[in-house]
C-alpha positions as CSV (number, residue, x, y, z in Angstrom):
1,M,82.7,140.7,119.9
2,K,84.5,138.3,122.3
3,M,83.1,135.3,120.6
4,E,84.5,136.5,117.2
5,E,87.9,137.0,118.7
6,N,88.0,133.5,120.2
7,R,86.8,132.0,116.9
8,A,89.6,133.9,115.0
9,K,92.2,132.7,117.5
10,T,91.0,129.2,117.2
11,F,91.0,129.3,113.4
12,K,94.6,130.7,113.4
13,F,95.7,128.0,115.8
14,V,94.2,125.2,113.7
15,Y,95.5,126.7,110.5
16,G,99.0,126.9,112.1
17,M,98.8,123.3,113.3
18,V,97.8,122.1,109.8
19,I,100.8,123.9,108.2
20,F,103.2,122.6,110.9
21,L,101.9,119.0,110.6
22,Y,102.1,119.1,106.8
23,L,105.7,120.4,106.9
24,Y,106.7,117.7,109.5
25,H,105.1,115.0,107.3
26,V,107.0,116.2,104.2
27,A,110.3,116.5,106.1
28,K,109.8,113.1,107.6
29,R,109.4,111.5,104.1
30,V,112.6,112.9,102.7
31,E,115.3,110.2,102.4
32,A,118.7,111.3,103.4
33,A,120.5,108.7,101.2
34,I,124.0,109.7,100.0
35,P,124.9,108.6,96.5
36,C,128.1,106.7,96.1
37,I,130.3,104.8,93.6
38,T,132.6,103.0,96.0
39,D,132.7,102.4,99.8
40,A,135.3,105.2,100.1
41,N,132.6,107.7,99.1
42,C,130.5,107.0,102.2
43,P,131.0,109.0,105.4
44,C,130.3,107.0,108.6
45,V,131.3,107.5,112.2
46,F,133.9,105.1,113.7
47,P,131.9,102.2,115.1
48,L,130.1,101.9,111.7
49,K,131.5,100.5,108.5
50,P,130.7,102.4,105.3
51,R,129.3,100.4,102.4
52,C,128.0,101.4,99.0
53,N,124.9,99.4,98.2
54,F,123.1,99.9,94.9
55,G,124.6,103.4,94.5
56,Y,123.7,104.6,98.0
57,C,125.7,104.7,101.3
58,I,124.8,102.4,104.1
59,C,126.5,102.5,107.5
60,E,126.6,99.0,109.1
61,E,127.8,97.8,112.4
62,M,131.2,96.1,112.5
63,I,130.8,92.5,113.5
64,P,133.8,91.5,115.7
């Protein structure tokens, strides 16, 4: 009886890890590119300069 409970817990743990790793892998592959037409459409924080490149926003460092 105890062996079956341990096997069930192990199976649940492995099953949960497979689901978690799959979701992490899928979320990691999502590109968070923001579509744009002009540089003004791109939101960037201050030290970065917004730029529209091939229809997607890029935040670049400002070169002094």
